[in-house]
DRENPA-3360 file (N, C-alpha, C; in nm, 2 decimals, always signed):
BEGIN
1 = MQSDSKTG = +8.15/+16.31/+11.45/+8.09/+16.26/+11.33/+8.19/+16.24/+11.22 ~ +8.19/+16.13/+11.15/+8.29/+16.09/+11.05/+8.25/+16.16/+10.92 ~ +8.35/+16.19/+10.83/+8.33/+16.25/+10.71/+8.26/+16.15/+10.61 ~ +8.20/+16.21/+10.51/+8.13/+16.12/+10.40/+8.24/+16.05/+10.32 ~ +8.22/+15.92/+10.30/+8.33/+15.84/+10.24/+8.35/+15.88/+10.09 ~ +8.25/+15.94/+10.03/+8.26/+15.97/+9.89/+8.32/+16.11/+9.87 ~ +8.26/+16.21/+9.94/+8.30/+16.35/+9.92/+8.41/+16.40/+10.01 ~ +8.43/+16.33/+10.12/+8.52/+16.37/+10.22/+8.47/+16.49/+10.30;
9 = QTPASNSA = +8.34/+16.52/+10.29/+8.28/+16.64/+10.36/+8.18/+16.59/+10.46 ~ +8.17/+16.66/+10.57/+8.07/+16.63/+10.67/+7.93/+16.68/+10.62 ~ +7.83/+16.60/+10.63/+7.69/+16.64/+10.58/+7.65/+16.77/+10.65 ~ +7.59/+16.85/+10.57/+7.55/+16.99/+10.62/+7.43/+16.99/+10.70 ~ +7.34/+16.89/+10.69/+7.22/+16.89/+10.76/+7.18/+16.75/+10.80 ~ +7.07/+16.74/+10.88/+7.02/+16.61/+10.93/+6.96/+16.53/+10.81 ~ +6.92/+16.60/+10.71/+6.84/+16.54/+10.60/+6.92/+16.43/+10.53 ~ +7.05/+16.44/+10.54/+7.14/+16.34/+10.47/+7.13/+16.21/+10.55;
17 = RPGLFRRR = +7.10/+16.21/+10.68/+7.09/+16.09/+10.76/+6.97/+16.10/+10.85 ~ +6.85/+16.07/+10.79/+6.73/+16.08/+10.86/+6.72/+16.00/+10.98 ~ +6.67/+16.06/+11.09/+6.65/+15.98/+11.22/+6.77/+15.99/+11.31 ~ +6.88/+16.06/+11.26/+7.00/+16.06/+11.35/+6.97/+16.13/+11.48 ~ +6.90/+16.24/+11.48/+6.87/+16.32/+11.60/+6.73/+16.30/+11.65 ~ +6.67/+16.19/+11.61/+6.54/+16.16/+11.66/+6.54/+16.12/+11.81 ~ +6.45/+16.17/+11.88/+6.45/+16.13/+12.02/+6.40/+15.98/+12.04 ~ +6.47/+15.91/+12.11/+6.44/+15.77/+12.13/+6.37/+15.74/+12.27;
25 = KVDHVDFV = +6.27/+15.66/+12.27/+6.21/+15.63/+12.40/+6.30/+15.52/+12.47 ~ +6.30/+15.53/+12.60/+6.37/+15.42/+12.68/+6.29/+15.30/+12.68 ~ +6.35/+15.19/+12.63/+6.27/+15.06/+12.63/+6.33/+14.96/+12.72 ~ +6.43/+14.99/+12.80/+6.48/+14.90/+12.90/+6.56/+14.97/+13.00 ~ +6.59/+14.91/+13.11/+6.67/+14.97/+13.22/+6.80/+14.89/+13.23 ~ +6.91/+14.96/+13.23/+7.04/+14.90/+13.23/+7.10/+14.89/+13.37 ~ +7.07/+14.98/+13.46/+7.13/+14.98/+13.59/+7.04/+15.04/+13.70 ~ +7.06/+15.01/+13.82/+6.99/+15.08/+13.93/+7.10/+15.12/+14.04;
33 = VAGVQKAG = +7.07/+15.23/+14.10/+7.15/+15.27/+14.22/+7.06/+15.23/+14.33 ~ +7.10/+15.12/+14.40/+7.01/+15.05/+14.49/+7.02/+15.08/+14.63 ~ +7.10/+15.17/+14.67/+7.12/+15.20/+14.82/+7.26/+15.23/+14.85 ~ +7.29/+15.24/+14.99/+7.19/+15.23/+15.09/+7.13/+15.37/+15.12 ~ +7.02/+15.37/+15.20/+6.96/+15.49/+15.24/+7.05/+15.58/+15.33 ~ +7.06/+15.71/+15.30/+7.14/+15.80/+15.38/+7.29/+15.78/+15.35 ~ +7.32/+15.74/+15.23/+7.46/+15.72/+15.20/+7.50/+15.78/+15.06 ~ +7.44/+15.89/+15.03/+7.48/+15.97/+14.91/+7.41/+15.93/+14.78;
41 = TTAVHDFL = +7.30/+15.86/+14.79/+7.24/+15.82/+14.66/+7.18/+15.94/+14.58 ~ +7.14/+16.04/+14.65/+7.09/+16.16/+14.58/+7.21/+16.23/+14.51 ~ +7.33/+16.23/+14.58/+7.45/+16.29/+14.51/+7.48/+16.21/+14.39 ~ +7.48/+16.08/+14.40/+7.51/+15.99/+14.29/+7.41/+16.02/+14.17 ~ +7.29/+16.03/+14.20/+7.18/+16.07/+14.10/+7.22/+16.20/+14.03 ~ +7.25/+16.30/+14.11/+7.28/+16.43/+14.05/+7.40/+16.43/+13.96 ~ +7.50/+16.36/+14.00/+7.62/+16.35/+13.91/+7.58/+16.27/+13.78 ~ +7.51/+16.16/+13.79/+7.48/+16.08/+13.68/+7.39/+16.16/+13.58;
49 = AQHPHIAL = +7.30/+16.24/+13.64/+7.21/+16.32/+13.56/+7.28/+16.42/+13.47 ~ +7.40/+16.46/+13.50/+7.48/+16.55/+13.42/+7.55/+16.49/+13.30 ~ +7.54/+16.36/+13.29/+7.60/+16.29/+13.18/+7.50/+16.28/+13.06 ~ +7.54/+16.32/+12.95/+7.45/+16.32/+12.83/+7.41/+16.18/+12.78 ~ +7.49/+16.08/+12.82/+7.46/+15.95/+12.77/+7.39/+15.86/+12.87 ~ +7.34/+15.92/+12.98/+7.27/+15.85/+13.08/+7.13/+15.90/+13.09 ~ +7.03/+15.82/+13.08/+6.89/+15.86/+13.10/+6.84/+15.81/+13.24 ~ +6.78/+15.90/+13.31/+6.73/+15.87/+13.45/+6.58/+15.91/+13.45;
57 = LRDQALHF = +6.51/+15.84/+13.55/+6.37/+15.87/+13.57/+6.34/+16.01/+13.60 ~ +6.22/+16.06/+13.56/+6.18/+16.19/+13.61/+6.16/+16.19/+13.76 ~ +6.10/+16.08/+13.81/+6.08/+16.07/+13.95/+6.20/+16.00/+14.01 ~ +6.29/+16.07/+14.09/+6.41/+16.01/+14.13/+6.39/+15.88/+14.21 ~ +6.29/+15.87/+14.29/+6.27/+15.75/+14.37/+6.13/+15.70/+14.33 ~ +6.12/+15.64/+14.22/+5.99/+15.58/+14.17/+5.94/+15.46/+14.26 ~ +6.04/+15.39/+14.31/+6.01/+15.27/+14.40/+5.93/+15.17/+14.32 ~ +5.96/+15.15/+14.19/+5.89/+15.06/+14.11/+5.90/+14.91/+14.16;
65 = FDKEEHFT = +6.02/+14.87/+14.19/+6.04/+14.73/+14.22/+6.01/+14.69/+14.37 ~ +5.99/+14.79/+14.45/+5.96/+14.76/+14.59/+5.81/+14.79/+14.63 ~ +5.73/+14.83/+14.53/+5.59/+14.86/+14.56/+5.51/+14.73/+14.52 ~ +5.44/+14.68/+14.62/+5.37/+14.55/+14.60/+5.26/+14.56/+14.50 ~ +5.20/+14.68/+14.48/+5.09/+14.69/+14.39/+5.13/+14.67/+14.24 ~ +5.26/+14.69/+14.22/+5.31/+14.67/+14.08/+5.33/+14.52/+14.05 ~ +5.32/+14.43/+14.15/+5.35/+14.29/+14.13/+5.24/+14.20/+14.19 ~ +5.12/+14.25/+14.20/+5.01/+14.17/+14.24/+4.97/+14.07/+14.13;
73 = GEPDYRIL = +5.00/+14.10/+14.00/+4.99/+14.02/+13.89/+5.11/+14.03/+13.80 ~ +5.09/+14.02/+13.67/+5.20/+14.04/+13.58/+5.24/+14.19/+13.58 ~ +5.37/+14.21/+13.61/+5.41/+14.35/+13.63/+5.40/+14.43/+13.49 ~ +5.36/+14.55/+13.50/+5.35/+14.64/+13.39/+5.47/+14.73/+13.38 ~ +5.57/+14.69/+13.31/+5.69/+14.77/+13.30/+5.67/+14.90/+13.23 ~ +5.56/+14.92/+13.16/+5.53/+15.05/+13.10/+5.53/+15.16/+13.21 ~ +5.49/+15.13/+13.33/+5.49/+15.23/+13.44/+5.63/+15.28/+13.46 ~ +5.72/+15.18/+13.46/+5.87/+15.22/+13.48/+5.92/+15.29/+13.36;
81 = LGNFDPGW = +5.91/+15.23/+13.25/+5.97/+15.29/+13.13/+5.90/+15.42/+13.08 ~ +5.78/+15.44/+13.12/+5.71/+15.56/+13.08/+5.75/+15.68/+13.17 ~ +5.83/+15.65/+13.27/+5.88/+15.76/+13.36/+6.01/+15.83/+13.30 ~ +6.06/+15.77/+13.20/+6.18/+15.83/+13.13/+6.13/+15.92/+13.02 ~ +6.20/+16.04/+13.01/+6.18/+16.12/+12.89/+6.26/+16.07/+12.77 ~ +6.20/+16.07/+12.65/+6.28/+16.03/+12.54/+6.40/+16.12/+12.52 ~ +6.50/+16.07/+12.47/+6.62/+16.15/+12.44/+6.70/+16.10/+12.32 ~ +6.79/+16.18/+12.26/+6.86/+16.13/+12.14/+7.00/+16.10/+12.17;
89 = RWRVAGEV = +7.05/+16.12/+12.29/+7.19/+16.09/+12.31/+7.22/+15.97/+12.41 ~ +7.11/+15.93/+12.48/+7.13/+15.83/+12.59/+7.18/+15.70/+12.53 ~ +7.27/+15.64/+12.61/+7.32/+15.50/+12.58/+7.27/+15.40/+12.68 ~ +7.27/+15.44/+12.81/+7.22/+15.36/+12.92/+7.11/+15.43/+13.00 ~ +7.02/+15.35/+13.06/+6.91/+15.41/+13.14/+6.92/+15.35/+13.27 ~ +6.89/+15.43/+13.38/+6.89/+15.38/+13.51/+6.79/+15.44/+13.60 ~ +6.78/+15.37/+13.72/+6.68/+15.42/+13.82/+6.76/+15.43/+13.95 ~ +6.72/+15.53/+14.03/+6.78/+15.55/+14.17/+6.68/+15.53/+14.27;
97 = TADYLYYP = +6.68/+15.43/+14.35/+6.59/+15.41/+14.46/+6.67/+15.34/+14.58 ~ +6.69/+15.42/+14.68/+6.79/+15.38/+14.79/+6.74/+15.26/+14.87 ~ +6.61/+15.22/+14.86/+6.56/+15.11/+14.94/+6.58/+14.97/+14.88 ~ +6.62/+14.97/+14.75/+6.63/+14.84/+14.68/+6.72/+14.74/+14.75 ~ +6.83/+14.78/+14.79/+6.93/+14.69/+14.86/+6.87/+14.62/+14.98 ~ +6.78/+14.70/+15.05/+6.73/+14.65/+15.18/+6.61/+14.55/+15.16 ~ +6.54/+14.56/+15.04/+6.42/+14.48/+15.02/+6.46/+14.36/+14.93 ~ +6.47/+14.24/+14.99/+6.50/+14.12/+14.91/+6.41/+14.10/+14.79;
105 = RALERIAR = +6.28/+14.13/+14.81/+6.18/+14.11/+14.70/+6.22/+14.20/+14.58 ~ +6.26/+14.32/+14.61/+6.30/+14.42/+14.51/+6.41/+14.36/+14.43 ~ +6.51/+14.31/+14.50/+6.63/+14.26/+14.43/+6.59/+14.14/+14.34 ~ +6.51/+14.05/+14.39/+6.46/+13.94/+14.31/+6.39/+13.98/+14.19 ~ +6.30/+14.08/+14.20/+6.23/+14.14/+14.09/+6.32/+14.20/+13.99 ~ +6.42/+14.27/+14.03/+6.51/+14.34/+13.94/+6.59/+14.23/+13.86 ~ +6.63/+14.12/+13.93/+6.70/+14.01/+13.86/+6.61/+13.94/+13.76 ~ +6.48/+13.93/+13.79/+6.39/+13.87/+13.69/+6.37/+13.96/+13.57;
113 = YNPKMKLI = +6.36/+14.09/+13.60/+6.34/+14.19/+13.49/+6.46/+14.19/+13.40 ~ +6.58/+14.20/+13.46/+6.70/+14.20/+13.37/+6.82/+14.14/+13.45 ~ +6.84/+14.01/+13.42/+6.95/+13.94/+13.48/+7.09/+14.00/+13.46 ~ +7.10/+14.09/+13.36/+7.23/+14.16/+13.33/+7.23/+14.30/+13.39 ~ +7.13/+14.33/+13.48/+7.13/+14.46/+13.54/+7.26/+14.49/+13.62 ~ +7.30/+14.61/+13.61/+7.42/+14.66/+13.69/+7.37/+14.73/+13.81 ~ +7.43/+14.71/+13.92/+7.39/+14.77/+14.05/+7.50/+14.86/+14.10 ~ +7.46/+14.97/+14.15/+7.55/+15.06/+14.22/+7.51/+15.08/+14.36;
121 = VSLRNPVE = +7.60/+15.05/+14.45/+7.57/+15.05/+14.60/+7.67/+15.14/+14.67 ~ +7.62/+15.23/+14.76/+7.70/+15.31/+14.84/+7.68/+15.27/+14.99 ~ +7.79/+15.24/+15.06/+7.79/+15.19/+15.20/+7.85/+15.30/+15.28 ~ +7.79/+15.32/+15.40/+7.84/+15.43/+15.49/+7.86/+15.37/+15.63 ~ +7.95/+15.43/+15.71/+7.97/+15.39/+15.85/+7.83/+15.36/+15.91 ~ +7.80/+15.24/+15.95/+7.67/+15.20/+15.99/+7.61/+15.28/+16.10 ~ +7.69/+15.33/+16.20/+7.64/+15.41/+16.31/+7.60/+15.54/+16.25 ~ +7.68/+15.61/+16.17/+7.65/+15.74/+16.11/+7.53/+15.73/+16.02;
129 = RAFSQWNM = +7.51/+15.62/+15.95/+7.40/+15.60/+15.86/+7.27/+15.59/+15.94 ~ +7.27/+15.51/+16.05/+7.15/+15.49/+16.13/+7.12/+15.63/+16.20 ~ +7.22/+15.70/+16.25/+7.19/+15.83/+16.31/+7.14/+15.93/+16.21 ~ +7.18/+15.93/+16.09/+7.13/+16.02/+15.99/+6.98/+15.99/+15.96 ~ +6.95/+15.86/+15.95/+6.81/+15.82/+15.93/+6.73/+15.86/+16.04 ~ +6.77/+15.84/+16.16/+6.70/+15.88/+16.28/+6.67/+16.03/+16.28 ~ +6.77/+16.11/+16.24/+6.76/+16.26/+16.23/+6.65/+16.29/+16.13 ~ +6.65/+16.23/+16.02/+6.56/+16.25/+15.91/+6.42/+16.23/+15.96;
137 = RRDKGQEA = +6.40/+16.11/+16.02/+6.26/+16.08/+16.07/+6.22/+16.17/+16.19 ~ +6.31/+16.20/+16.27/+6.29/+16.30/+16.38/+6.24/+16.43/+16.33 ~ +6.31/+16.48/+16.22/+6.27/+16.61/+16.17/+6.13/+16.61/+16.10 ~ +6.09/+16.49/+16.05/+5.96/+16.47/+15.99/+5.85/+16.44/+16.09 ~ +5.89/+16.43/+16.21/+5.79/+16.40/+16.31/+5.75/+16.26/+16.31 ~ +5.83/+16.17/+16.26/+5.80/+16.03/+16.25/+5.87/+15.94/+16.36 ~ +5.95/+16.01/+16.44/+6.02/+15.93/+16.55/+6.02/+16.01/+16.68 ~ +5.96/+15.95/+16.78/+5.95/+16.02/+16.91/+6.06/+15.99/+17.00;
145 = LEFLDALK = +6.12/+15.87/+16.98/+6.22/+15.82/+17.07/+6.36/+15.89/+17.05 ~ +6.44/+15.90/+17.15/+6.58/+15.93/+17.13/+6.65/+15.82/+17.06 ~ +6.77/+15.86/+17.00/+6.84/+15.76/+16.92/+6.87/+15.63/+16.99 ~ +6.92/+15.64/+17.10/+6.96/+15.51/+17.18/+6.84/+15.43/+17.20 ~ +6.73/+15.49/+17.25/+6.60/+15.42/+17.27/+6.54/+15.36/+17.15 ~ +6.56/+15.43/+17.03/+6.51/+15.38/+16.91/+6.59/+15.25/+16.87 ~ +6.72/+15.25/+16.89/+6.80/+15.13/+16.86/+6.75/+15.01/+16.95 ~ +6.73/+15.04/+17.07/+6.69/+14.94/+17.17/+6.55/+14.88/+17.13;
153 = RDQEIGIW = +6.47/+14.97/+17.08/+6.33/+14.92/+17.04/+6.35/+14.83/+16.92 ~ +6.44/+14.86/+16.82/+6.46/+14.77/+16.71/+6.50/+14.63/+16.76 ~ +6.59/+14.63/+16.86/+6.64/+14.50/+16.91/+6.53/+14.43/+16.98 ~ +6.44/+14.50/+17.05/+6.33/+14.43/+17.13/+6.23/+14.37/+17.03 ~ +6.19/+14.44/+16.93/+6.09/+14.39/+16.84/+6.14/+14.29/+16.74 ~ +6.28/+14.29/+16.73/+6.34/+14.20/+16.63/+6.39/+14.28/+16.51 ~ +6.52/+14.27/+16.49/+6.59/+14.36/+16.39/+6.53/+14.35/+16.26 ~ +6.49/+14.23/+16.21/+6.44/+14.21/+16.08/+6.29/+14.21/+16.07;
161 = KGPRGNAY = +6.22/+14.26/+16.17/+6.07/+14.25/+16.18/+6.01/+14.37/+16.11 ~ +6.08/+14.48/+16.09/+6.02/+14.60/+16.04/+6.07/+14.65/+15.91 ~ +6.02/+14.59/+15.80/+6.08/+14.62/+15.67/+6.06/+14.76/+15.62 ~ +5.95/+14.82/+15.67/+5.92/+14.97/+15.64/+5.95/+15.04/+15.77 ~ +5.94/+15.18/+15.75/+5.95/+15.26/+15.87/+6.10/+15.27/+15.92 ~ +6.12/+15.25/+16.05/+6.25/+15.28/+16.10/+6.36/+15.19/+16.06 ~ +6.36/+15.07/+16.12/+6.46/+14.96/+16.08/+6.61/+15.02/+16.08 ~ +6.64/+15.10/+16.18/+6.77/+15.16/+16.19/+6.88/+15.06/+16.18;
169 = LARSLYSP = +6.87/+14.95/+16.26/+6.97/+14.85/+16.27/+6.97/+14.77/+16.14 ~ +6.86/+14.72/+16.10/+6.86/+14.63/+15.98/+6.91/+14.69/+15.86 ~ +6.88/+14.82/+15.84/+6.93/+14.89/+15.72/+7.09/+14.91/+15.72 ~ +7.14/+14.91/+15.84/+7.29/+14.93/+15.86/+7.37/+14.80/+15.87 ~ +7.30/+14.68/+15.87/+7.37/+14.56/+15.87/+7.38/+14.52/+15.72 ~ +7.50/+14.54/+15.67/+7.52/+14.53/+15.52/+7.55/+14.40/+15.47 ~ +7.61/+14.31/+15.55/+7.66/+14.18/+15.49/+7.54/+14.09/+15.45 ~ +7.43/+14.08/+15.52/+7.32/+14.00/+15.47/+7.26/+14.06/+15.34;
177 = QLEQVFKL = +7.26/+14.19/+15.33/+7.21/+14.25/+15.21/+7.30/+14.23/+15.09 ~ +7.43/+14.24/+15.11/+7.52/+14.21/+15.00/+7.52/+14.07/+14.96 ~ +7.51/+13.98/+15.06/+7.51/+13.84/+15.03/+7.39/+13.80/+14.94 ~ +7.28/+13.87/+14.96/+7.16/+13.85/+14.88/+7.19/+13.90/+14.73 ~ +7.25/+14.01/+14.72/+7.29/+14.07/+14.59/+7.38/+13.97/+14.52 ~ +7.48/+13.92/+14.58/+7.57/+13.83/+14.51/+7.51/+13.69/+14.48 ~ +7.40/+13.66/+14.54/+7.33/+13.54/+14.51/+7.26/+13.56/+14.37 ~ +7.22/+13.68/+14.35/+7.13/+13.71/+14.23/+7.21/+13.77/+14.12;
185 = FPRDQVFI = +7.33/+13.83/+14.14/+7.40/+13.90/+14.04/+7.55/+13.86/+14.05 ~ +7.62/+13.85/+13.93/+7.76/+13.83/+13.93/+7.83/+13.95/+13.99 ~ +7.94/+13.93/+14.05/+8.01/+14.05/+14.12/+8.05/+14.15/+14.02 ~ +8.08/+14.11/+13.90/+8.12/+14.21/+13.80/+8.01/+14.30/+13.75 ~ +7.88/+14.27/+13.80/+7.77/+14.36/+13.77/+7.73/+14.45/+13.89 ~ +7.82/+14.45/+13.99/+7.79/+14.53/+14.11/+7.91/+14.62/+14.14 ~ +7.88/+14.75/+14.15/+7.98/+14.85/+14.18/+7.95/+14.91/+14.32 ~ +8.05/+14.89/+14.41/+8.02/+14.93/+14.55/+8.12/+15.04/+14.59;
193 = IKYENFRT = +8.07/+15.15/+14.64/+8.16/+15.26/+14.68/+8.14/+15.28/+14.83 ~ +8.25/+15.34/+14.89/+8.25/+15.37/+15.03/+8.21/+15.52/+15.04 ~ +8.10/+15.55/+15.11/+8.04/+15.68/+15.11/+8.14/+15.79/+15.16 ~ +8.23/+15.75/+15.26/+8.32/+15.85/+15.31/+8.42/+15.89/+15.21 ~ +8.47/+15.80/+15.12/+8.56/+15.83/+15.01/+8.49/+15.91/+14.91 ~ +8.37/+15.88/+14.88/+8.29/+15.95/+14.78/+8.26/+16.09/+14.82 ~ +8.23/+16.11/+14.94/+8.20/+16.25/+14.99/+8.33/+16.33/+14.99 ~ +8.44/+16.27/+15.03/+8.57/+16.35/+15.03/+8.62/+16.39/+14.89;
201 = DPFPLLDR = +8.61/+16.30/+14.80/+8.66/+16.32/+14.66/+8.58/+16.24/+14.57 ~ +8.47/+16.28/+14.51/+8.38/+16.20/+14.43/+8.43/+16.17/+14.29 ~ +8.52/+16.25/+14.24/+8.55/+16.25/+14.10/+8.62/+16.12/+14.05 ~ +8.72/+16.08/+14.13/+8.79/+15.95/+14.08/+8.69/+15.83/+14.09 ~ +8.60/+15.83/+14.18/+8.50/+15.72/+14.19/+8.40/+15.74/+14.08 ~ +8.37/+15.86/+14.04/+8.27/+15.88/+13.93/+8.33/+15.83/+13.80 ~ +8.46/+15.85/+13.78/+8.53/+15.80/+13.66/+8.52/+15.65/+13.65 ~ +8.54/+15.58/+13.76/+8.52/+15.44/+13.76/+8.38/+15.40/+13.74;
209 = MFDFLGVP = +8.29/+15.48/+13.80/+8.14/+15.45/+13.78/+8.10/+15.46/+13.64 ~ +8.15/+15.56/+13.57/+8.12/+15.57/+13.42/+8.18/+15.46/+13.34 ~ +8.30/+15.42/+13.38/+8.36/+15.30/+13.32/+8.27/+15.18/+13.34 ~ +8.23/+15.16/+13.46/+8.14/+15.05/+13.49/+8.01/+15.05/+13.41 ~ +7.95/+15.16/+13.39/+7.83/+15.17/+13.31/+7.85/+15.17/+13.16 ~ +7.98/+15.18/+13.12/+8.01/+15.18/+12.98/+7.98/+15.30/+12.90 ~ +8.00/+15.42/+12.97/+7.99/+15.55/+12.90/+8.12/+15.62/+12.92 ~ +8.14/+15.72/+12.83/+8.27/+15.80/+12.84/+8.28/+15.87/+12.98;
217 = RKSGLKNE = +8.40/+15.89/+13.03/+8.42/+15.97/+13.14/+8.38/+16.12/+13.11 ~ +8.34/+16.19/+13.21/+8.30/+16.33/+13.18/+8.36/+16.42/+13.29 ~ +8.42/+16.53/+13.24/+8.48/+16.63/+13.33/+8.38/+16.75/+13.35 ~ +8.41/+16.84/+13.44/+8.33/+16.96/+13.46/+8.20/+16.93/+13.53 ~ +8.19/+16.82/+13.60/+8.07/+16.79/+13.68/+8.05/+16.88/+13.80 ~ +7.93/+16.92/+13.82/+7.90/+17.01/+13.94/+7.85/+16.93/+14.06 ~ +7.90/+16.96/+14.17/+7.86/+16.90/+14.30/+7.75/+16.98/+14.36 ~ +7.62/+16.93/+14.34/+7.51/+17.00/+14.38/+7.49/+17.01/+14.53;
225 = QRNVGSYS = +7.55/+16.92/+14.61/+7.54/+16.91/+14.76/+7.39/+16.92/+14.80 ~ +7.30/+16.84/+14.74/+7.17/+16.83/+14.79/+7.15/+16.73/+14.90 ~ +7.05/+16.74/+14.98/+7.02/+16.65/+15.09/+7.13/+16.63/+15.19 ~ +7.21/+16.74/+15.21/+7.32/+16.73/+15.31/+7.25/+16.76/+15.44 ~ +7.24/+16.67/+15.53/+7.17/+16.68/+15.65/+7.23/+16.77/+15.75 ~ +7.15/+16.85/+15.82/+7.20/+16.93/+15.93/+7.14/+16.88/+16.06 ~ +7.22/+16.82/+16.15/+7.17/+16.76/+16.27/+7.16/+16.86/+16.38 ~ +7.06/+16.83/+16.46/+7.03/+16.92/+16.58/+7.14/+16.90/+16.69;
233 = RKLTFEER = +7.20/+16.78/+16.68/+7.31/+16.75/+16.78/+7.40/+16.64/+16.72 ~ +7.51/+16.62/+16.78/+7.61/+16.52/+16.74/+7.58/+16.39/+16.82 ~ +7.63/+16.28/+16.76/+7.63/+16.15/+16.83/+7.70/+16.16/+16.97 ~ +7.64/+16.11/+17.07/+7.71/+16.11/+17.20/+7.81/+15.99/+17.21 ~ +7.90/+16.00/+17.31/+7.99/+15.89/+17.33/+7.92/+15.76/+17.36 ~ +7.81/+15.77/+17.44/+7.74/+15.65/+17.48/+7.67/+15.59/+17.36 ~ +7.61/+15.67/+17.27/+7.55/+15.62/+17.15/+7.64/+15.55/+17.06 ~ +7.76/+15.61/+17.04/+7.86/+15.55/+16.95/+7.91/+15.42/+17.00;
241 = EYAGGIFD = +7.93/+15.41/+17.13/+7.98/+15.29/+17.19/+7.87/+15.18/+17.18 ~ +7.75/+15.21/+17.21/+7.64/+15.11/+17.21/+7.62/+15.06/+17.07 ~ +7.60/+15.15/+16.97/+7.57/+15.11/+16.84/+7.70/+15.04/+16.78 ~ +7.82/+15.09/+16.81/+7.94/+15.03/+16.76/+7.95/+14.88/+16.80 ~ +7.90/+14.85/+16.92/+7.90/+14.71/+16.96/+7.81/+14.62/+16.88 ~ +7.70/+14.68/+16.83/+7.60/+14.61/+16.75/+7.66/+14.58/+16.61 ~ +7.73/+14.67/+16.56/+7.77/+14.66/+16.42/+7.91/+14.60/+16.40 ~ +7.99/+14.58/+16.50/+8.13/+14.54/+16.49/+8.14/+14.41/+16.41;
249 = EDIAKIEA = +8.06/+14.31/+16.44/+8.08/+14.18/+16.38/+8.04/+14.19/+16.23 ~ +7.94/+14.27/+16.20/+7.90/+14.29/+16.06/+8.01/+14.36/+15.98 ~ +8.07/+14.46/+16.04/+8.18/+14.53/+15.98/+8.29/+14.44/+15.94 ~ +8.32/+14.34/+16.03/+8.43/+14.24/+16.00/+8.39/+14.16/+15.88 ~ +8.26/+14.13/+15.87/+8.21/+14.05/+15.75/+8.22/+14.13/+15.62 ~ +8.19/+14.26/+15.63/+8.21/+14.34/+15.51/+8.35/+14.35/+15.47 ~ +8.44/+14.36/+15.56/+8.58/+14.37/+15.53/+8.63/+14.24/+15.45 ~ +8.58/+14.13/+15.50/+8.61/+14.00/+15.44/+8.54/+13.98/+15.30;
257 = LLGWDCGD = +8.42/+14.03/+15.29/+8.34/+14.02/+15.17/+8.39/+14.10/+15.06 ~ +8.44/+14.23/+15.09/+8.48/+14.32/+14.99/+8.63/+14.35/+14.99 ~ +8.70/+14.30/+15.08/+8.84/+14.33/+15.09/+8.87/+14.47/+15.13 ~ +8.78/+14.53/+15.20/+8.80/+14.67/+15.25/+8.87/+14.67/+15.38 ~ +8.92/+14.79/+15.42/+8.96/+14.83/+15.55/+8.86/+14.92/+15.61 ~ +8.78/+14.88/+15.70/+8.68/+14.96/+15.76/+8.71/+15.00/+15.90 ~ +8.84/+15.02/+15.93/+8.88/+15.06/+16.06/+8.82/+15.20/+16.10 ~ +8.79/+15.28/+16.00/+8.73/+15.41/+16.03/+8.58/+15.40/+16.07;
265 = WRFKMSIS = +8.52/+15.29/+16.05/+8.38/+15.27/+16.09/+8.37/+15.21/+16.24 ~ +8.48/+15.17/+16.29/+8.47/+15.10/+16.42/+8.48/+15.20/+16.53 ~ +8.41/+15.17/+16.65/+8.41/+15.26/+16.76/+8.55/+15.25/+16.82 ~ +8.61/+15.37/+16.85/+8.74/+15.38/+16.91/+8.73/+15.46/+17.05 ~ +8.78/+15.39/+17.15/+8.78/+15.46/+17.28/+8.88/+15.56/+17.28 ~ +8.84/+15.69/+17.32/+8.94/+15.80/+17.32/+9.02/+15.79/+17.45 ~ +9.14/+15.85/+17.44/+9.23/+15.85/+17.56/+9.16/+15.93/+17.67 ~ +9.09/+16.04/+17.64/+9.03/+16.11/+17.75/+8.92/+16.03/+17.82;
273 = ALA = +8.85/+15.95/+17.74/+8.75/+15.86/+17.80/+8.81/+15.76/+17.89 ~ +8.93/+15.71/+17.87/+8.99/+15.61/+17.95/+9.05/+15.67/+18.08 ~ +9.08/+15.80/+18.08/+9.14/+15.87/+18.19/+9.05/+15.87/+18.31;
% end
């Protein structure tokens, strides 16, 4: 707080500057964490929630932009904005819903709502991401098939035919999703992180994320480690090989699209397996 220009003293109370500490309602959304599912979006949410200048929804996954009932007529954005608590320090407001990248309609609606919206996206090794999603659905009793059979089912019914539910393969094919993003938003409005780097050392990426959102960097952040999955088993060699063959071409497209090296995502035949 700057000193008073006449007296050189800092005001002793709020009364000198009425409304300074008044809680403000959120009247717009500046950014969304749009996905992908099972790639650390909950961790991103928890870090962002610790920043005093960032307002987030009370409901972490409101799914406002991907629920059809919100868009049968003129969308009522009060449903979205009313989910924020008023605050006196926030500078930017955001929503975290990991399905938005996957649903083209959601991205189109977001672009119509705010063409200047900033998007944060986390991408994960596609085989590991699909396996994590399969484990989650298996634990919830929503998937009866083994992982390999579930992937083959996706291929048989058509990879892009199941927008809800499993869609293990479609959700892990990132290049079509990112191409849609870049059709709707300038690249300087999109911040993309590699999940493996974020999980290993999140803080340098968080500094860049805060820069991207236009808020000061913050130290002393706590890593809550929520939603860290515990799998009943590991991926088998056969599963890695089969799924890796499906995603190899898309990984190459991601490398070209983002200038990344995704060699760590590719299936590698071990020496013992060749023996």
